[in-house]
C-alpha positions as CSV (number, residue, x, y, z in Angstrom):
1,X,-9.2,-2.9,19.3
2,X,-7.6,-3.1,22.7
3,X,-9.8,-2.1,25.5
4,X,-13.0,-2.8,23.6
5,X,-16.2,-1.8,25.4
6,X,-18.4,-4.4,23.7
7,X,-17.2,-7.7,25.0
8,X,-20.7,-8.6,26.0
9,X,-22.4,-7.0,23.0
10,X,-25.8,-8.8,22.7
11,X,-27.2,-7.0,19.7
12,X,-25.6,-9.7,17.5
13,X,-26.6,-12.5,19.8
14,X,-23.4,-12.5,21.9
15,X,-21.6,-14.9,19.5
16,X,-19.1,-13.6,16.9
17,X,-20.6,-13.6,13.3
18,X,-17.5,-15.6,12.1
19,X,-15.9,-18.5,13.8
20,X,-12.5,-17.6,12.4
21,X,-11.1,-14.1,11.9
22,X,-11.4,-12.6,8.4
23,X,-8.3,-10.5,7.8
24,X,-7.5,-7.6,5.4
25,X,-4.5,-8.6,3.4
26,X,-4.6,-12.4,3.5
27,X,-2.2,-13.6,0.8
28,X,-3.4,-14.3,-2.7
29,X,-2.1,-17.8,-3.4
30,X,-1.4,-19.1,-6.9
31,X,-1.0,-22.7,-8.2
32,X,0.6,-24.9,-5.5
33,X,1.8,-27.5,-8.0
34,X,3.6,-24.9,-10.1
35,X,5.2,-23.4,-7.0
36,X,6.5,-26.9,-5.8
37,X,7.7,-27.6,-9.4
38,X,9.8,-24.4,-9.2
39,X,11.1,-25.3,-5.7
40,X,12.3,-28.6,-7.1
41,X,14.1,-26.7,-9.9
42,X,15.8,-24.5,-7.3
43,X,16.8,-27.6,-5.3
44,X,18.2,-29.4,-8.3
45,X,20.0,-26.3,-9.5
46,X,21.5,-25.7,-6.1
47,X,21.4,-21.9,-6.7
48,X,19.5,-20.2,-3.9
49,X,20.3,-16.5,-4.2
50,X,22.7,-14.0,-5.8
51,X,20.9,-13.2,-9.0
52,X,19.7,-16.7,-9.9
53,X,17.6,-17.6,-12.9
54,X,14.3,-17.4,-11.0
55,X,15.0,-13.8,-9.9
56,X,16.1,-12.8,-13.4
57,X,13.0,-14.3,-14.9
58,X,10.8,-12.6,-12.3
59,X,12.4,-9.2,-13.0
60,X,11.9,-9.7,-16.8
61,X,8.2,-10.7,-16.3
62,X,7.5,-7.7,-14.1
63,X,9.1,-5.3,-16.5
64,X,7.2,-6.8,-19.4
65,X,3.9,-6.6,-17.5
66,X,4.4,-3.0,-16.6
67,X,6.0,-1.9,-19.8
68,X,9.2,-0.5,-18.2
69,X,12.8,-1.0,-19.2
70,X,14.2,-2.1,-15.9
71,X,13.0,-4.0,-12.8
72,X,15.5,-4.6,-10.0
73,X,14.0,-7.1,-7.5
74,X,14.7,-6.7,-3.8
75,X,14.2,-8.6,-0.5
76,X,11.4,-6.2,0.5
77,X,9.8,-2.9,-0.5
78,X,11.4,-0.9,2.3
79,X,14.9,-1.8,1.2
80,X,13.9,-1.0,-2.4
81,X,12.7,2.4,-1.3
82,X,15.9,3.1,0.7
83,X,18.1,2.1,-2.2
84,X,16.1,4.2,-4.7
85,X,16.4,7.2,-2.4
86,X,20.1,6.8,-2.1
87,X,20.6,6.1,-5.8
88,X,18.7,9.3,-6.7
89,X,21.1,11.2,-4.4
90,X,18.3,12.6,-2.3
91,X,19.4,14.7,0.6
92,X,18.2,17.4,2.9
93,X,14.4,17.4,2.7
94,X,11.9,15.4,0.6
95,X,8.2,16.2,0.4
96,X,6.0,13.2,1.1
97,X,2.4,12.6,2.3
98,X,1.8,11.7,5.9
99,X,-1.1,9.5,4.8
100,X,1.1,6.5,4.0
101,X,2.6,3.4,5.6
102,X,5.3,4.5,8.1
103,X,8.0,2.8,6.0
104,X,7.8,5.6,3.4
105,X,8.8,8.2,6.0
106,X,11.3,5.9,7.7
107,X,13.1,5.2,4.5
108,X,14.0,8.9,4.4
109,X,14.7,9.4,8.1
110,X,16.9,6.3,8.2
111,X,19.2,8.1,5.9
112,X,19.0,11.4,7.8
113,X,16.8,12.9,5.2
114,X,13.9,15.0,6.6
115,X,10.4,14.0,5.4
116,X,8.4,17.1,4.9
117,X,4.7,16.0,5.3
118,X,2.3,17.3,2.7
119,X,-1.5,17.2,2.9
120,X,-3.7,14.9,0.7
121,X,-6.7,15.4,-1.6
122,X,-10.1,14.4,-0.3
123,X,-11.2,12.9,-3.7
124,X,-8.5,10.2,-3.9
125,X,-6.3,10.5,-0.7
126,X,-3.2,11.1,-2.7
127,X,-0.7,14.0,-2.2
128,X,-2.2,17.4,-2.8
129,X,-0.2,19.0,-5.6
130,X,-1.6,22.4,-4.8
131,X,0.1,22.3,-1.4
132,X,3.6,21.2,-2.6
133,X,5.0,24.5,-3.9
134,X,4.8,26.3,-0.5
135,X,6.7,23.4,1.2
136,X,9.7,23.6,-1.1
137,X,12.8,25.1,0.5
138,X,16.5,25.4,-0.6
139,X,17.1,22.1,1.1
140,X,14.4,20.2,-0.9
141,X,15.8,17.7,-3.3
142,X,12.8,15.5,-4.2
143,X,9.1,14.5,-3.9
144,X,7.8,11.1,-3.1
145,X,4.2,10.5,-4.3
146,X,2.3,7.5,-2.9
147,X,-0.4,5.7,-4.9
148,X,-3.1,4.8,-2.5
149,X,-5.4,1.7,-2.7
150,X,-4.7,1.4,-6.4
151,X,-5.5,5.1,-7.1
152,X,-2.5,6.8,-8.9
153,X,-1.2,10.2,-7.9
154,X,-1.7,13.3,-10.1
155,X,1.2,12.4,-12.4
156,X,1.0,15.5,-14.6
157,X,1.1,18.0,-11.9
158,X,3.8,16.3,-9.9
159,X,5.9,15.9,-13.0
160,X,5.5,19.6,-13.9
161,X,6.5,20.7,-10.3
162,X,9.5,18.4,-10.3
163,X,10.6,19.6,-13.7
164,X,10.1,23.3,-12.9
165,X,11.9,23.1,-9.5
166,X,14.6,20.6,-10.6
167,X,13.5,18.0,-8.1
168,X,13.8,14.2,-8.3
169,X,10.4,12.4,-8.5
170,X,9.9,9.0,-6.9
171,X,6.7,7.0,-6.4
172,X,5.8,4.5,-3.7
173,X,3.7,2.2,-5.8
174,X,3.2,-0.5,-3.2
175,X,-0.6,-0.4,-3.7
176,X,-0.6,0.0,-7.5
177,X,0.8,-3.0,-9.2
178,X,-1.5,-3.8,-12.1
179,X,-3.1,-0.3,-12.1
180,X,-3.0,2.3,-14.8
181,X,-3.3,6.1,-15.1
182,X,-4.6,7.4,-18.5
183,X,-3.8,4.0,-19.9
184,X,-0.2,4.0,-18.8
185,X,0.8,1.5,-16.1
186,X,1.9,2.5,-12.6
187,X,5.6,1.8,-12.5
188,X,6.5,3.9,-15.5
189,X,6.3,7.3,-14.0
190,X,8.9,9.7,-12.4
191,X,12.5,8.9,-12.1
192,X,11.6,5.6,-10.6
193,X,8.8,3.8,-8.7
194,X,9.0,1.3,-5.9
195,X,6.9,-1.9,-5.7
196,X,6.1,-4.1,-2.7
197,X,5.5,-7.8,-3.0
198,X,4.8,-8.4,0.7
199,X,2.4,-11.2,1.5
200,X,-0.4,-8.7,2.0
201,X,0.0,-7.2,-1.5
202,X,-1.9,-8.1,-4.7
203,X,1.1,-10.0,-6.1
204,X,3.4,-11.5,-3.4
205,X,6.8,-13.1,-3.1
206,X,6.3,-13.9,0.6
207,X,8.5,-10.8,1.2
208,X,9.8,-8.7,-1.6
209,X,9.9,-5.5,-3.5
210,X,11.5,-3.9,-6.6
211,X,12.7,-0.6,-8.1
212,X,11.3,-0.1,-11.6
213,X,12.6,2.6,-13.9
214,X,13.3,3.6,-17.5
215,X,16.5,5.3,-16.6
216,X,19.4,3.1,-17.7
217,X,22.1,4.7,-15.4
218,X,19.8,4.7,-12.4
219,X,19.0,1.1,-12.9
220,X,22.7,0.2,-13.1
221,X,23.3,2.1,-9.9
222,X,20.4,0.5,-8.1
223,X,21.5,-3.0,-9.2
224,X,25.0,-2.4,-7.8
225,X,23.7,-0.9,-4.6
226,X,21.5,-3.9,-3.8
227,X,24.6,-6.1,-3.9
228,X,26.9,-4.1,-1.5
229,X,28.0,-1.9,-4.3
230,X,30.1,-4.5,-6.0
231,X,31.2,-3.7,-9.5
232,X,32.9,-7.0,-10.0
233,X,35.0,-9.3,-7.9
234,X,36.8,-7.3,-5.1
235,X,35.7,-4.0,-6.6
236,X,33.2,-1.8,-4.7
237,X,32.0,1.4,-6.4
238,X,29.1,2.5,-4.2
239,X,27.9,2.3,-0.6
240,X,25.5,-0.6,-0.9
241,X,23.7,-3.1,1.2
242,X,22.3,-6.6,0.8
243,X,18.9,-6.1,-0.9
244,X,18.9,-9.3,-3.0
245,X,15.7,-11.3,-3.6
246,X,16.3,-15.1,-3.1
247,X,15.2,-17.8,-5.5
248,X,12.3,-19.1,-3.4
249,X,10.7,-15.7,-3.2
250,X,11.2,-15.2,-6.9
251,X,9.5,-18.6,-7.6
252,X,6.5,-17.4,-5.5
253,X,6.4,-14.2,-7.5
254,X,6.4,-16.1,-10.8
255,X,3.5,-18.2,-9.7
256,X,1.7,-15.1,-8.6
257,X,2.2,-13.5,-12.0
258,X,0.9,-16.6,-13.7
259,X,-2.3,-16.3,-11.7
260,X,-2.7,-12.5,-11.9
261,X,-5.8,-12.6,-14.1
262,X,-7.6,-14.9,-11.7
263,X,-6.6,-12.6,-8.8
264,X,-8.0,-9.6,-10.6
265,X,-11.2,-11.4,-11.5
266,X,-11.8,-12.5,-7.9
267,X,-10.9,-9.1,-6.5
268,X,-13.2,-7.3,-9.0
269,X,-16.0,-9.8,-8.2
270,X,-15.6,-9.0,-4.5
271,X,-15.5,-5.3,-5.1
272,X,-18.7,-5.4,-7.2
273,X,-20.4,-7.5,-4.5
274,X,-19.5,-5.0,-1.8
275,X,-20.6,-2.1,-4.0
276,X,-24.0,-3.8,-4.6
277,X,-24.5,-4.7,-1.0
278,X,-23.5,-1.4,0.5
279,X,-25.2,0.8,-2.0
280,X,-28.2,1.4,0.3
281,X,-26.3,1.8,3.5
282,X,-26.6,5.5,4.4
283,X,-23.4,7.1,5.6
284,X,-21.0,4.4,4.2
285,X,-19.4,5.2,0.8
286,X,-17.3,2.6,-1.0
287,X,-14.4,4.4,-2.6
288,X,-14.7,3.7,-6.4
289,X,-11.9,2.5,-8.7
290,X,-11.4,4.6,-11.9
291,X,-13.7,2.9,-14.4
292,X,-11.6,3.6,-17.5
293,X,-8.4,2.4,-15.9
294,X,-6.9,-1.0,-15.2
295,X,-6.9,-1.9,-11.5
296,X,-6.0,-4.7,-9.1
297,X,-9.1,-4.1,-7.0
298,X,-7.1,-5.2,-4.0
299,X,-8.4,-2.7,-1.4
300,X,-12.1,-2.4,-0.3
301,X,-12.1,1.0,1.3
302,X,-15.1,2.5,3.0
303,X,-15.6,6.2,4.0
304,X,-17.8,6.9,7.0
305,X,-20.0,10.0,7.3
306,X,-20.5,10.1,11.0
307,X,-23.2,12.7,10.8
308,X,-25.4,10.2,8.9
309,X,-24.4,6.9,10.6
310,X,-24.5,8.2,14.2
311,X,-21.5,6.1,15.0
312,X,-17.8,6.8,14.5
313,X,-15.4,5.0,12.2
314,X,-13.4,3.6,15.2
315,X,-16.6,2.3,16.8
316,X,-17.7,0.5,13.6
317,X,-14.2,-1.1,13.3
318,X,-14.5,-2.1,17.0
319,X,-17.8,-3.8,16.5
320,X,-16.5,-5.6,13.4
321,X,-13.5,-6.8,15.3
322,X,-15.8,-8.2,17.9
323,X,-17.5,-10.1,15.1
324,X,-14.1,-11.5,13.9
325,X,-14.0,-9.2,10.9
326,X,-10.5,-7.7,11.2
327,X,-11.1,-4.4,9.3
328,X,-8.1,-2.0,9.1
329,X,-7.8,1.7,9.6
330,X,-5.4,2.7,6.7
331,X,-3.3,4.8,7.5
332,X,-4.2,5.8,11.0
333,X,-3.0,8.0,12.7
334,X,-0.7,9.3,10.0
335,X,3.1,9.4,10.0
336,X,3.2,12.8,11.6
337,X,1.4,11.4,14.7
338,X,4.0,8.7,15.1
339,X,7.5,8.8,16.5
340,X,10.0,10.3,15.9
341,X,8.0,12.7,13.7
342,X,5.5,13.6,16.4
343,X,8.3,15.0,18.5
344,X,10.2,16.5,15.5
345,X,7.0,18.3,14.1
346,X,4.6,18.8,17.1
347,X,2.5,21.2,15.1
348,X,2.4,19.4,11.7
349,X,-1.3,18.8,12.1
350,X,-1.9,22.5,11.4
351,X,-0.6,22.0,7.9
352,X,-2.4,18.7,7.3
353,X,-6.2,19.5,7.8
354,X,-7.3,17.0,5.2
355,X,-5.0,14.3,6.5
356,X,-6.3,14.9,10.0
357,X,-9.9,14.7,8.9
358,X,-9.8,11.9,6.4
359,X,-7.6,9.5,8.4
360,X,-10.6,9.2,10.9
361,X,-13.1,8.4,8.2
362,X,-11.9,5.4,6.3
363,X,-11.4,1.7,6.9
364,X,-10.7,-1.3,4.7
365,X,-12.6,-4.6,4.6
366,X,-11.4,-8.2,3.8
367,X,-11.1,-9.2,0.2
368,X,-8.9,-11.4,-2.0
369,X,-8.9,-15.1,-2.8
370,X,-9.6,-16.1,0.8
371,X,-13.0,-14.4,0.9
372,X,-16.2,-16.0,-0.3
373,X,-19.3,-14.4,-1.6
374,X,-21.3,-15.5,1.5
375,X,-18.6,-13.9,3.7
376,X,-19.2,-10.6,1.9
377,X,-23.0,-10.9,2.3
378,X,-22.5,-11.5,6.0
379,X,-20.1,-8.6,6.5
380,X,-22.4,-6.2,4.7
381,X,-25.4,-7.5,6.8
382,X,-23.3,-6.7,9.9
383,X,-22.5,-3.2,8.6
384,X,-26.2,-2.5,7.9
385,X,-27.0,-3.7,11.4
386,X,-24.3,-1.5,12.9
387,X,-25.3,1.6,11.1
388,X,-29.1,1.1,11.7
389,X,-28.3,0.7,15.4
390,X,-25.5,3.3,15.5
391,X,-27.1,5.6,18.0
392,X,-28.2,2.7,20.3
393,X,-24.6,1.2,20.2
394,X,-23.3,4.7,21.0
395,X,-25.6,5.1,23.9
396,X,-25.0,1.7,25.4
397,X,-21.3,1.2,24.8
398,X,-19.6,4.4,23.9
399,X,-21.4,7.0,26.1
400,X,-18.1,8.3,27.4
401,X,-16.8,9.0,23.8
402,X,-19.6,11.3,22.7
């Protein structure tokens, strides 16, 4: 963190534990030779974008993997979300959790739709369905649920509320590719779901995203909107934009898909190792993945009980950063505490008690194909050392924070 108070921390010997920084969200890379082979195909074909064969194959493979009728690939997940919102004719107000990446809220605000922030559940950090009804007004046209860290929203309750109140239901599934809910894959729920294939995600296309849906008419509309609204040469039927995925990005996506089982196996190995190593660290709880569901195991998320550790989450992250472990505070400080929403809704925190509490308790640790087992051993040793010396670290370096 900026302004760290522990530049001369000697409890760890004064030298960072890792020579190079370990980051959350380092890309999972597939087979280099297969990627280069596809690049050569693109070069020889001289077809770089505009619904080329790589993009079409990627869309087909994603749809087959999820078990959904339509996948419309995009240049990034934010554009995919904006197009899905417009294609669903959302207007006025849309209910969305504040505990999400800022793009979820911005995709609404960018189109002059007001995001109405709803609180989250403490058990899985997803939108609290019990709080939604009281937030619905005559201006409400939809709900956006966000699957967090591979944990899928309460689909049954959200679907029932949307049906009963005649609202559109969209999901931000950026964290949930390869995850299931009661045996059904994320990407098949609601009116549509939006995927992200950013470099930090489980499956990446460098930059990329997609809208997935079982609605034929919605899919047709989304596909037109991502290409300026063209319905043929010189004929525009909708307000659209340029959301197309290029062939090189699609090639990267295909290579990622071909290596998906390896990525899952490595991520699960890392998760099990973290779970084993942190099991005896009082005050730190590794958020579990649903045992009976499919998962990508992409996010290693730890919840801090400050009363037990004697040290705050932010201080733990500060010390880890000093040791070159770039832990992340997802999703701090919440969209409602960022602009312009902080100015628009200065008292939103009063309606978001769980969000306010939980966003200060969790952090994510490095995982993925770039992390080795010995790295995890060392990270967990650091965490044991931090927690066991929490009060001393507080006294020596954070006395003004207590």
